N, CA, C and O atoms as a GROMACS GRO file, in nm:
protein
  588
    1MET      N    1  14.106   3.091   2.842
    1MET     CA    2  14.117   2.992   2.946
    1MET      C    3  14.080   3.050   3.082
    1MET      O    4  14.018   2.982   3.164
    2ASP      N    5  14.117   3.176   3.106
    2ASP     CA    6  14.085   3.238   3.234
    2ASP      C    7  13.933   3.254   3.252
    2ASP      O    8  13.883   3.248   3.364
    3GLU      N    9  13.860   3.274   3.141
    3GLU     CA   10  13.715   3.287   3.150
    3GLU      C   11  13.651   3.159   3.201
    3GLU      O   12  13.560   3.165   3.284
    4LYS      N   13  13.695   3.043   3.153
    4LYS     CA   14  13.637   2.915   3.194
    4LYS      C   15  13.662   2.890   3.342
    4LYS      O   16  13.575   2.838   3.412
    5ILE      N   17  13.778   2.925   3.390
    5ILE     CA   18  13.806   2.908   3.533
    5ILE      C   19  13.716   3.001   3.613
    5ILE      O   20  13.665   2.962   3.718
    6GLY      N   21  13.695   3.120   3.566
    6GLY     CA   22  13.606   3.215   3.634
    6GLY      C   23  13.463   3.163   3.639
    6GLY      O   24  13.396   3.172   3.742
    7ARG      N   25  13.417   3.108   3.527
    7ARG     CA   26  13.281   3.052   3.525
    7ARG      C   27  13.271   2.932   3.618
    7ARG      O   28  13.173   2.918   3.692
    8ARG      N   29  13.371   2.847   3.615
    8ARG     CA   30  13.369   2.727   3.699
    8ARG      C   31  13.362   2.767   3.846
    8ARG      O   32  13.284   2.711   3.924
    9ASN      N   33  13.444   2.865   3.882
    9ASN     CA   34  13.440   2.913   4.022
    9ASN      C   35  13.305   2.975   4.055
    9ASN      O   36  13.251   2.954   4.164
   10PHE      N   37  13.250   3.052   3.961
   10PHE     CA   38  13.120   3.115   3.982
   10PHE      C   39  13.014   3.009   4.006
   10PHE      O   40  12.940   3.017   4.104
   11PHE      N   41  13.003   2.910   3.916
   11PHE     CA   42  12.899   2.808   3.931
   11PHE      C   43  12.923   2.720   4.054
   11PHE      O   44  12.827   2.677   4.118
   12GLY      N   45  13.048   2.692   4.086
   12GLY     CA   46  13.078   2.615   4.208
   12GLY      C   47  13.034   2.690   4.332
   12GLY      O   48  12.974   2.632   4.422
   13THR      N   49  13.064   2.820   4.335
   13THR     CA   50  13.023   2.904   4.448
   13THR      C   51  12.871   2.913   4.456
   13THR      O   52  12.813   2.905   4.564
   14LEU      N   53  12.806   2.930   4.341
   14LEU     CA   54  12.661   2.938   4.336
   14LEU      C   55  12.598   2.809   4.390
   14LEU      O   56  12.504   2.813   4.470
   15ILE      N   57  12.648   2.695   4.346
   15ILE     CA   58  12.596   2.566   4.392
   15ILE      C   59  12.618   2.551   4.542
   15ILE      O   60  12.530   2.502   4.612
   16ASN      N   61  12.734   2.591   4.592
   16ASN     CA   62  12.760   2.584   4.736
   16ASN      C   63  12.662   2.671   4.816
   16ASN      O   64  12.613   2.630   4.921
   17TRP      N   65  12.635   2.792   4.766
   17TRP     CA   66  12.539   2.881   4.834
   17TRP      C   67  12.399   2.820   4.834
   17TRP      O   68  12.332   2.821   4.938
   18ILE      N   69  12.356   2.768   4.723
   18ILE     CA   70  12.222   2.706   4.715
   18ILE      C   71  12.214   2.589   4.812
   18ILE      O   72  12.115   2.574   4.884
   19PHE      N   73  12.317   2.504   4.812
   19PHE     CA   74  12.319   2.390   4.904
   19PHE      C   75  12.316   2.438   5.050
   19PHE      O   76  12.243   2.384   5.132
   20GLY      N   77  12.396   2.539   5.080
   20GLY     CA   78  12.402   2.592   5.216
   20GLY      C   79  12.269   2.649   5.261
   20GLY      O   80  12.226   2.622   5.374
   21LEU      N   81  12.203   2.726   5.176
   21LEU     CA   82  12.072   2.782   5.210
   21LEU      C   83  11.967   2.673   5.228
   21LEU      O   84  11.881   2.683   5.315
   22THR      N   85  11.976   2.569   5.147
   22THR     CA   86  11.882   2.456   5.160
   22THR      C   87  11.901   2.387   5.294
   22THR      O   88  11.804   2.357   5.363
   23VAL      N   89  12.025   2.362   5.331
   23VAL     CA   90  12.054   2.297   5.459
   23VAL      C   91  12.005   2.384   5.575
   23VAL      O   92  11.942   2.333   5.668
   24VAL      N   93  12.032   2.514   5.570
   24VAL     CA   94  11.988   2.605   5.675
   24VAL      C   95  11.836   2.608   5.684
   24VAL      O   96  11.780   2.609   5.794
   25SER      N   97  11.768   2.608   5.568
   25SER     CA   98  11.622   2.613   5.571
   25SER      C   99  11.561   2.487   5.633
   25SER      O  100  11.447   2.488   5.678
   26TRP      N  101  11.636   2.379   5.636
   26TRP     CA  102  11.590   2.256   5.702
   26TRP      C  103  11.627   2.255   5.850
   26TRP      O  104  11.552   2.204   5.933
   27ILE      N  105  11.742   2.311   5.883
   27ILE     CA  106  11.790   2.306   6.021
   27ILE      C  107  11.718   2.406   6.111
   27ILE      O  108  11.686   2.372   6.225
   28VAL      N  109  11.690   2.526   6.062
   28VAL     CA  110  11.628   2.630   6.144
   28VAL      C  111  11.494   2.584   6.204
   28VAL      O  112  11.475   2.600   6.324
   29PRO      N  113  11.400   2.527   6.127
   29PRO     CA  114  11.275   2.482   6.189
   29PRO      C  115  11.295   2.370   6.292
   29PRO      O  116  11.223   2.363   6.391
   30ILE      N  117  11.393   2.284   6.268
   30ILE     CA  118  11.419   2.175   6.363
   30ILE      C  119  11.470   2.233   6.495
   30ILE      O  120  11.424   2.193   6.602
   31VAL      N  121  11.563   2.327   6.488
   31VAL     CA  122  11.616   2.390   6.609
   31VAL      C  123  11.506   2.470   6.679
   31VAL      O  124  11.497   2.466   6.802
   32ALA      N  125  11.422   2.541   6.604
   32ALA     CA  126  11.312   2.618   6.663
   32ALA      C  127  11.214   2.526   6.734
   32ALA      O  128  11.158   2.562   6.838
   33TYR      N  129  11.191   2.407   6.679
   33TYR     CA  130  11.101   2.311   6.743
   33TYR      C  131  11.162   2.257   6.872
   33TYR      O  132  11.092   2.243   6.973
   34LEU      N  133  11.290   2.228   6.869
   34LEU     CA  134  11.356   2.171   6.987
   34LEU      C  135  11.376   2.272   7.100
   34LEU      O  136  11.377   2.236   7.217
   35PHE      N  137  11.391   2.400   7.064
   35PHE     CA  138  11.411   2.506   7.163
   35PHE      C  139  11.309   2.617   7.141
   35PHE      O  140  11.343   2.723   7.088
   36PRO      N  141  11.183   2.595   7.182
   36PRO     CA  142  11.080   2.696   7.157
   36PRO      C  143  11.106   2.824   7.234
   36PRO      O  144  11.162   2.823   7.344
   37LYS      N  145  11.064   2.935   7.176
   37LYS     CA  146  11.077   3.065   7.241
   37LYS      C  147  10.974   3.075   7.352
   37LYS      O  148  10.870   3.010   7.348
   38SER      N  149  11.006   3.156   7.450
   38SER     CA  150  10.909   3.185   7.555
   38SER      C  151  10.797   3.268   7.492
   38SER      O  152  10.823   3.351   7.404
   39LYS      N  153  10.676   3.247   7.535
   39LYS     CA  154  10.562   3.321   7.480
   39LYS      C  155  10.547   3.458   7.545
   39LYS      O  156  10.440   3.520   7.536
   40GLY      N  157  10.650   3.506   7.610
   40GLY     CA  158  10.641   3.638   7.670
   40GLY      C  159  10.622   3.626   7.821
   40GLY      O  160  10.676   3.535   7.884
   41GLU      N  161  10.547   3.717   7.876
   41GLU     CA  162  10.527   3.722   8.019
   41GLU      C  163  10.452   3.598   8.068
   41GLU      O  164  10.373   3.538   7.996
   42ALA      N  165  10.480   3.562   8.192
   42ALA     CA  166  10.410   3.449   8.253
   42ALA      C  167  10.268   3.487   8.290
   42ALA      O  168  10.181   3.401   8.303
   43GLU      N  169  10.244   3.616   8.307
   43GLU     CA  170  10.112   3.663   8.348
   43GLU      C  171  10.074   3.783   8.262
   43GLU      O  172  10.156   3.871   8.237
   44ASN      N  173   9.951   3.788   8.218
   44ASN     CA  174   9.900   3.899   8.139
   44ASN      C  175   9.776   3.956   8.204
   44ASN      O  176   9.695   3.882   8.261
   45ILE      N  177   9.760   4.087   8.196
   45ILE     CA  178   9.635   4.149   8.240
   45ILE      C  179   9.538   4.141   8.124
   45ILE      O  180   9.574   4.171   8.010
   46PHE      N  181   9.416   4.101   8.151
   46PHE     CA  182   9.310   4.089   8.051
   46PHE      C  183   9.270   4.229   8.007
   46PHE      O  184   9.222   4.308   8.089
   47MET      N  185   9.289   4.260   7.878
   47MET     CA  186   9.269   4.397   7.827
   47MET      C  187   9.161   4.403   7.720
   47MET      O  188   9.133   4.305   7.651
   48ASP      N  189   9.100   4.522   7.708
   48ASP     CA  190   9.011   4.545   7.595
   48ASP      C  191   9.097   4.584   7.475
   48ASP      O  192   9.217   4.609   7.491
   49PRO      N  193   9.039   4.591   7.353
   49PRO     CA  194   9.119   4.620   7.234
   49PRO      C  195   9.194   4.754   7.239
   49PRO      O  196   9.294   4.770   7.169
   50SER      N  197   9.147   4.851   7.320
   50SER     CA  198   9.218   4.978   7.328
   50SER      C  199   9.327   4.980   7.434
   50SER      O  200   9.391   5.083   7.456
   51GLY      N  201   9.350   4.865   7.500
   51GLY     CA  202   9.460   4.854   7.595
   51GLY      C  203   9.426   4.883   7.739
   51GLY      O  204   9.515   4.891   7.824
   52ASN      N  205   9.297   4.899   7.769
   52ASN     CA  206   9.255   4.922   7.907
   52ASN      C  207   9.222   4.789   7.974
   52ASN      O  208   9.165   4.700   7.911
   53PRO      N  209   9.257   4.776   8.103
   53PRO     CA  210   9.224   4.651   8.172
   53PRO      C  211   9.073   4.630   8.181
   53PRO      O  212   8.998   4.724   8.207
   54ILE      N  213   9.030   4.507   8.158
   54ILE     CA  214   8.888   4.472   8.175
   54ILE      C  215   8.869   4.439   8.322
   54ILE      O  216   8.940   4.355   8.377
   55ARG      N  217   8.774   4.503   8.384
   55ARG     CA  218   8.750   4.488   8.526
   55ARG      C  219   8.671   4.360   8.556
   55ARG      O  220   8.590   4.315   8.475
   56THR      N  221   8.697   4.305   8.672
   56THR     CA  222   8.626   4.186   8.718
   56THR      C  223   8.476   4.212   8.722
   56THR      O  224   8.396   4.127   8.684
   57SER      N  225   8.439   4.330   8.768
   57SER     CA  226   8.297   4.365   8.780
   57SER      C  227   8.227   4.362   8.645
   57SER      O  228   8.108   4.328   8.639
   58ALA      N  229   8.297   4.395   8.536
   58ALA     CA  230   8.235   4.392   8.403
   58ALA      C  231   8.201   4.249   8.362
   58ALA      O  232   8.094   4.223   8.307
   59VAL      N  233   8.292   4.156   8.389
   59VAL     CA  234   8.267   4.015   8.353
   59VAL      C  235   8.157   3.957   8.441
   59VAL      O  236   8.069   3.887   8.392
   60LEU      N  237   8.163   3.985   8.571
   60LEU     CA  238   8.061   3.932   8.662
   60LEU      C  239   7.924   3.988   8.629
   60LEU      O  240   7.823   3.917   8.638
   61GLY      N  241   7.919   4.116   8.591
   61GLY     CA  242   7.791   4.178   8.560
   61GLY      C  243   7.732   4.132   8.428
   61GLY      O  244   7.612   4.106   8.420
   62GLU      N  245   7.814   4.121   8.324
   62GLU     CA  246   7.764   4.086   8.190
   62GLU      C  247   7.767   3.936   8.163
   62GLU      O  248   7.703   3.889   8.069
   63GLY      N  249   7.839   3.861   8.244
   63GLY     CA  250   7.844   3.716   8.224
   63GLY      C  251   7.962   3.671   8.138
   63GLY      O  252   8.008   3.558   8.150
   64SER      N  253   8.010   3.760   8.050
   64SER     CA  254   8.128   3.728   7.970
   64SER      C  255   8.184   3.856   7.909
   64SER      O  256   8.115   3.956   7.896
   65LYS      N  257   8.309   3.849   7.872
   65LYS     CA  258   8.375   3.963   7.809
   65LYS      C  259   8.485   3.908   7.720
   65LYS      O  260   8.561   3.820   7.761
   66THR      N  261   8.494   3.960   7.599
   66THR     CA  262   8.602   3.921   7.508
   66THR      C  263   8.705   4.034   7.506
   66THR      O  264   8.670   4.152   7.496
   67GLY      N  265   8.832   3.995   7.515
   67GLY     CA  266   8.940   4.092   7.515
   67GLY      C  267   9.067   4.029   7.461
   67GLY      O  268   9.062   3.939   7.377
   68LEU      N  269   9.180   4.077   7.511
   68LEU     CA  270   9.309   4.028   7.464
   68LEU      C  271   9.398   3.987   7.581
   68LEU      O  272   9.399   4.051   7.686
   69ALA      N  273   9.471   3.878   7.560
   69ALA     CA  274   9.576   3.836   7.653
   69ALA      C  275   9.674   3.752   7.573
   69ALA      O  276   9.633   3.676   7.484
   70PHE      N  277   9.801   3.764   7.604
   70PHE     CA  278   9.906   3.689   7.534
   70PHE      C  279   9.901   3.712   7.383
   70PHE      O  280   9.942   3.626   7.305
   71GLY      N  281   9.850   3.828   7.341
   71GLY     CA  282   9.846   3.863   7.200
   71GLY      C  283   9.734   3.797   7.122
   71GLY      O  284   9.729   3.809   6.999
   72ASP      N  285   9.643   3.727   7.191
   72ASP     CA  286   9.534   3.657   7.124
   72ASP      C  287   9.398   3.700   7.180
   72ASP      O  288   9.389   3.752   7.291
   73ALA      N  289   9.295   3.677   7.100
   73ALA     CA  290   9.159   3.699   7.149
   73ALA      C  291   9.135   3.603   7.264
   73ALA      O  292   9.167   3.485   7.256
   74THR      N  293   9.078   3.656   7.370
   74THR     CA  294   9.056   3.580   7.493
   74THR      C  295   8.916   3.610   7.542
   74THR      O  296   8.865   3.721   7.524
   75ILE      N  297   8.854   3.512   7.606
   75ILE     CA  298   8.720   3.533   7.661
   75ILE      C  299   8.718   3.491   7.807
   75ILE      O  300   8.765   3.383   7.842
   76ALA      N  301   8.664   3.579   7.891
   76ALA     CA  302   8.647   3.549   8.033
   76ALA      C  303   8.498   3.536   8.058
   76ALA      O  304   8.418   3.615   8.008
   77ILE      N  305   8.460   3.436   8.138
   77ILE     CA  306   8.319   3.413   8.166
   77ILE      C  307   8.295   3.405   8.317
   77ILE      O  308   8.385   3.373   8.394
   78ASN      N  309   8.174   3.436   8.354
   78ASN     CA  310   8.127   3.415   8.490
   78ASN      C  311   8.041   3.289   8.485
   78ASN      O  312   7.926   3.294   8.441
   79TYR      N  313   8.097   3.178   8.530
   79TYR     CA  314   8.022   3.053   8.527
   79TYR      C  315   7.992   3.011   8.670
   79TYR      O  316   8.080   2.967   8.744
   80LYS      N  317   7.866   3.027   8.708
   80LYS     CA  318   7.820   2.992   8.842
   80LYS      C  319   7.903   3.062   8.949
   80LYS      O  320   7.943   3.002   9.049
   81GLY      N  321   7.930   3.192   8.926
   81GLY     CA  322   8.003   3.273   9.022
   81GLY      C  323   8.153   3.258   9.016
   81GLY      O  324   8.225   3.323   9.093
   82GLU      N  325   8.204   3.174   8.928
   82GLU     CA  326   8.348   3.153   8.915
   82GLU      C  327   8.397   3.216   8.785
   82GLU      O  328   8.338   3.196   8.679
   83LEU      N  329   8.507   3.293   8.795
   83LEU     CA  330   8.567   3.350   8.674
   83LEU      C  331   8.654   3.246   8.606
   83LEU      O  332   8.739   3.184   8.669
   84ARG      N  333   8.630   3.228   8.477
   84ARG     CA  334   8.711   3.136   8.396
   84ARG      C  335   8.754   3.212   8.271
   84ARG      O  336   8.684   3.301   8.225
   85ALA      N  337   8.870   3.176   8.217
   85ALA     CA  338   8.919   3.243   8.095
   85ALA      C  339   8.976   3.140   8.000
   85ALA      O  340   9.042   3.044   8.040
   86PHE      N  341   8.949   3.162   7.871
   86PHE     CA  342   8.992   3.071   7.765
   86PHE      C  343   9.038   3.152   7.645
   86PHE      O  344   9.004   3.270   7.630
   87SER      N  345   9.116   3.088   7.559
   87SER     CA  346   9.143   3.148   7.430
   87SER      C  347   9.011   3.152   7.356
   87SER      O  348   8.936   3.055   7.358
   88ALA      N  349   8.981   3.263   7.291
   88ALA     CA  350   8.856   3.275   7.216
   88ALA      C  351   8.872   3.229   7.072
   88ALA      O  352   8.781   3.242   6.991
   89VAL      N  353   8.989   3.174   7.040
   89VAL     CA  354   9.018   3.130   6.904
   89VAL      C  355   8.981   2.982   6.891
   89VAL      O  356   9.038   2.896   6.958
   90CYS      N  357   8.884   2.953   6.804
   90CYS     CA  358   8.838   2.816   6.783
   90CYS      C  359   8.955   2.731   6.733
   90CYS      O  360   9.034   2.774   6.650
   91THR      N  361   8.963   2.610   6.786
   91THR     CA  362   9.073   2.520   6.749
   91THR      C  363   9.053   2.455   6.613
   91THR      O  364   9.137   2.378   6.568
   92HIS      N  365   8.941   2.485   6.547
   92HIS     CA  366   8.917   2.429   6.414
   92HIS      C  367   8.982   2.516   6.306
   92HIS      O  368   9.081   2.475   6.245
   93LEU      N  369   8.927   2.634   6.283
   93LEU     CA  370   8.981   2.722   6.179
   93LEU      C  371   9.016   2.862   6.227
   93LEU      O  372   9.042   2.951   6.147
   94GLY      N  373   9.017   2.882   6.359
   94GLY     CA  374   9.060   3.010   6.413
   94GLY      C  375   8.955   3.118   6.420
   94GLY      O  376   8.988   3.235   6.438
   95CYS      N  377   8.828   3.083   6.407
   95CYS     CA  378   8.721   3.182   6.424
   95CYS      C  379   8.711   3.219   6.572
   95CYS      O  380   8.765   3.148   6.658
   96ILE      N  381   8.643   3.327   6.603
   96ILE     CA  382   8.628   3.371   6.741
   96ILE      C  383   8.498   3.315   6.798
   96ILE      O  384   8.390   3.334   6.743
   97VAL      N  385   8.512   3.245   6.911
   97VAL     CA  386   8.395   3.186   6.977
   97VAL      C  387   8.329   3.290   7.065
   97VAL      O  388   8.391   3.390   7.103
   98SER      N  389   8.203   3.266   7.097
   98SER     CA  390   8.131   3.353   7.191
   98SER      C  391   8.066   3.266   7.298
   98SER      O  392   8.042   3.147   7.277
   99TRP      N  393   8.039   3.326   7.411
   99TRP     CA  394   7.977   3.256   7.523
   99TRP      C  395   7.826   3.272   7.514
   99TRP      O  396   7.775   3.384   7.511
  100LYS      N  397   7.755   3.161   7.510
  100LYS     CA  398   7.608   3.161   7.509
  100LYS      C  399   7.563   3.130   7.651
  100LYS      O  400   7.551   3.014   7.690
  101LYS      N  401   7.539   3.235   7.729
  101LYS     CA  402   7.508   3.222   7.871
  101LYS      C  403   7.386   3.134   7.896
  101LYS      O  404   7.384   3.053   7.989
  102GLU      N  405   7.282   3.152   7.813
  102GLU     CA  406   7.157   3.077   7.832
  102GLU      C  407   7.180   2.926   7.818
  102GLU      O  408   7.118   2.847   7.889
  103GLU      N  409   7.267   2.887   7.725
  103GLU     CA  410   7.293   2.746   7.700
  103GLU      C  411   7.413   2.693   7.779
  103GLU      O  412   7.431   2.572   7.792
  104GLY      N  413   7.494   2.784   7.833
  104GLY     CA  414   7.612   2.745   7.907
  104GLY      C  415   7.720   2.682   7.819
  104GLY      O  416   7.788   2.588   7.860
  105ILE      N  417   7.736   2.736   7.697
  105ILE     CA  418   7.836   2.682   7.603
  105ILE      C  419   7.910   2.795   7.532
  105ILE      O  420   7.863   2.908   7.525
  106PHE      N  421   8.028   2.761   7.481
  106PHE     CA  422   8.098   2.847   7.387
  106PHE      C  423   8.053   2.800   7.249
  106PHE      O  424   8.045   2.680   7.223
  107PHE      N  425   8.025   2.896   7.161
  107PHE     CA  426   7.976   2.862   7.027
  107PHE      C  427   8.065   2.927   6.922
  107PHE      O  428   8.094   3.046   6.929
  108CYS      N  429   8.107   2.847   6.823
  108CYS     CA  430   8.183   2.899   6.710
  108CYS      C  431   8.088   2.911   6.591
  108CYS      O  432   8.034   2.810   6.546
  109PRO      N  433   8.066   3.030   6.539
  109PRO     CA  434   7.971   3.051   6.432
  109PRO      C  435   8.014   2.998   6.296
  109PRO      O  436   7.931   2.982   6.207
  110CYS      N  437   8.142   2.970   6.277
  110CYS     CA  438   8.191   2.928   6.145
  110CYS      C  439   8.136   2.792   6.102
  110CYS      O  440   8.085   2.777   5.991
  111HIS      N  441   8.146   2.693   6.190
  111HIS     CA  442   8.101   2.558   6.155
  111HIS      C  443   8.023   2.495   6.270
  111HIS      O  444   8.021   2.373   6.284
  112ALA      N  445   7.958   2.579   6.351
  112ALA     CA  446   7.871   2.535   6.461
  112ALA      C  447   7.944   2.448   6.563
  112ALA      O  448   7.886   2.354   6.617
  113GLY      N  449   8.069   2.480   6.589
  113GLY     CA  450   8.143   2.410   6.694
  113GLY      C  451   8.092   2.454   6.831
  113GLY      O  452   8.064   2.572   6.852
  114LYS      N  453   8.081   2.358   6.923
  114LYS     CA  454   8.034   2.388   7.058
  114LYS      C  455   8.133   2.332   7.160
  114LYS      O  456   8.186   2.222   7.144
  115PHE      N  457   8.157   2.413   7.265
  115PHE     CA  458   8.247   2.376   7.373
  115PHE      C  459   8.172   2.391   7.505
  115PHE      O  460   8.091   2.483   7.520
  116ASP      N  461   8.198   2.304   7.601
  116ASP     CA  462   8.133   2.314   7.732
  116ASP      C  463   8.202   2.424   7.815
  116ASP      O  464   8.300   2.483   7.768
  117PRO      N  465   8.153   2.453   7.936
  117PRO     CA  466   8.213   2.561   8.018
  117PRO      C  467   8.357   2.536   8.061
  117PRO      O  468   8.423   2.626   8.112
  118ASN      N  469   8.407   2.414   8.040
  118ASN     CA  470   8.547   2.383   8.068
  118ASN      C  471   8.633   2.393   7.942
  118ASN      O  472   8.753   2.368   7.947
  119GLY      N  473   8.572   2.430   7.829
  119GLY     CA  474   8.644   2.444   7.703
  119GLY      C  475   8.652   2.316   7.622
  119GLY      O  476   8.712   2.316   7.514
  120ASN      N  477   8.594   2.207   7.672
  120ASN     CA  478   8.599   2.079   7.600
  120ASN      C  479   8.500   2.078   7.483
  120ASN      O  480   8.393   2.139   7.491
  121VAL      N  481   8.536   2.009   7.376
  121VAL     CA  482   8.451   2.002   7.257
  121VAL      C  483   8.326   1.919   7.288
  121VAL      O  484   8.336   1.808   7.339
  122ILE      N  485   8.209   1.975   7.256
  122ILE     CA  486   8.082   1.903   7.270
  122ILE      C  487   8.040   1.848   7.134
  122ILE      O  488   8.004   1.731   7.121
  123SER      N  489   8.046   1.934   7.032
  123SER     CA  490   8.006   1.892   6.897
  123SER      C  491   8.072   1.981   6.793
  123SER      O  492   8.127   2.087   6.824
  124GLY      N  493   8.064   1.935   6.670
  124GLY     CA  494   8.119   2.011   6.559
  124GLY      C  495   8.260   1.964   6.525
  124GLY      O  496   8.308   1.864   6.579
  125PRO      N  497   8.325   2.036   6.435
  125PRO     CA  498   8.454   1.991   6.384
  125PRO      C  499   8.578   2.026   6.468
  125PRO      O  500   8.685   1.974   6.435
  126PRO      N  501   8.572   2.110   6.574
  126PRO     CA  502   8.697   2.142   6.642
  126PRO      C  503   8.770   2.017   6.693
  126PRO      O  504   8.708   1.931   6.756
  127PRO      N  505   8.901   2.007   6.665
  127PRO     CA  506   8.975   1.887   6.703
  127PRO      C  507   9.023   1.884   6.848
  127PRO      O  508   9.050   1.777   6.903
  128LYS      N  509   9.032   2.003   6.912
  128LYS     CA  510   9.086   2.011   7.047
  128LYS      C  511   9.003   2.107   7.131
  128LYS      O  512   8.929   2.189   7.077
  129PRO      N  513   9.015   2.097   7.264
  129PRO     CA  514   8.947   2.193   7.351
  129PRO      C  515   9.008   2.333   7.339
  129PRO      O  516   9.118   2.349   7.285
  130LEU      N  517   8.937   2.432   7.388
  130LEU     CA  518   8.990   2.569   7.393
  130LEU      C  519   9.099   2.575   7.500
  130LEU      O  520   9.079   2.523   7.610
  131PRO      N  521   9.213   2.638   7.471
  131PRO     CA  522   9.315   2.653   7.575
  131PRO      C  523   9.260   2.738   7.690
  131PRO      O  524   9.201   2.844   7.668
  132GLN      N  525   9.282   2.690   7.813
  132GLN     CA  526   9.232   2.760   7.931
  132GLN      C  527   9.345   2.834   8.001
  132GLN      O  528   9.460   2.791   7.996
  133TYR      N  529   9.311   2.945   8.066
  133TYR     CA  530   9.407   3.023   8.143
  133TYR      C  531   9.370   3.019   8.291
  133TYR      O  532   9.253   3.007   8.326
  134ARG      N  533   9.471   3.029   8.377
  134ARG     CA  534   9.446   3.046   8.520
  134ARG      C  535   9.404   3.191   8.542
  134ARG      O  536   9.456   3.282   8.477
  135VAL      N  537   9.310   3.211   8.633
  135VAL     CA  538   9.258   3.345   8.659
  135VAL      C  539   9.296   3.386   8.801
  135VAL      O  540   9.277   3.312   8.896
  136LYS      N  541   9.352   3.507   8.812
  136LYS     CA  542   9.383   3.565   8.942
  136LYS      C  543   9.329   3.708   8.939
  136LYS      O  544   9.349   3.780   8.841
  137VAL      N  545   9.260   3.748   9.045
  137VAL     CA  546   9.203   3.883   9.052
  137VAL      C  547   9.282   3.965   9.153
  137VAL      O  548   9.302   3.925   9.267
  138GLU      N  549   9.328   4.082   9.107
  138GLU     CA  550   9.399   4.178   9.193
  138GLU      C  551   9.347   4.317   9.164
  138GLU      O  552   9.354   4.365   9.050
  139GLU      N  553   9.294   4.382   9.266
  139GLU     CA  554   9.244   4.519   9.253
  139GLU      C  555   9.146   4.533   9.138
  139GLU      O  556   9.156   4.627   9.058
  140ASP      N  557   9.052   4.442   9.128
  140ASP     CA  558   8.946   4.441   9.024
  140ASP      C  559   9.001   4.420   8.883
  140ASP      O  560   8.928   4.437   8.785
  141LYS      N  561   9.130   4.384   8.871
  141LYS     CA  562   9.188   4.351   8.741
  141LYS      C  563   9.200   4.200   8.731
  141LYS      O  564   9.226   4.131   8.830
  142ILE      N  565   9.180   4.148   8.610
  142ILE     CA  566   9.189   4.004   8.586
  142ILE      C  567   9.328   3.976   8.530
  142ILE      O  568   9.364   4.026   8.424
  143LYS      N  569   9.404   3.895   8.603
  143LYS     CA  570   9.536   3.853   8.557
  143LYS      C  571   9.529   3.708   8.513
  143LYS      O  572   9.478   3.622   8.585
  144LEU      N  573   9.580   3.682   8.396
  144LEU     CA  574   9.574   3.547   8.339
  144LEU      C  575   9.715   3.491   8.325
  144LEU      O  576   9.810   3.563   8.295
  145SER      N  577   9.726   3.360   8.347
  145SER     CA  578   9.852   3.291   8.321
  145SER      C  579   9.819   3.160   8.251
  145SER      O  580   9.710   3.105   8.266
  146LYS      N  581   9.914   3.110   8.174
  146LYS     CA  582   9.891   2.988   8.097
  146LYS      C  583   9.893   2.868   8.189
  146LYS      O  584   9.972   2.859   8.283
  147VAL      N  585   9.803   2.774   8.160
  147VAL     CA  586   9.792   2.652   8.240
  147VAL      C  587   9.903   2.558   8.202
  147VAL      O  588   9.912   2.449   8.258
   0.00000   0.00000   0.00000
């Protein structure tokens, strides 16, 4: 008789744990959605992959430079003498876009997505524009902040 009570308690406890984990697995994403984490610093220095700051003069001279900011691939361009910066991650499937200076567009090689100099979709499958960053220059360093 004691064995049956032990089994009953075991299975009851097991069912309670499974139910509890199921409830938690539903609640955690809802709470995370309602209270999003901060994405880190409000301002990031535009860096090359080895962690060195990309200088303003490099972008102005070459017309564009791909680097890192906020933990993502980022591209800064010289468009008609104005520095602009965008996420370099295509909003379609996450490929890295490049700046085509001659055409004045961002181009995604994966599915021929095209974006204008403001990051807006011109053609192809991307569903949204490229996220843009505010650009501030201090001591030849490019500082980016989220718009």
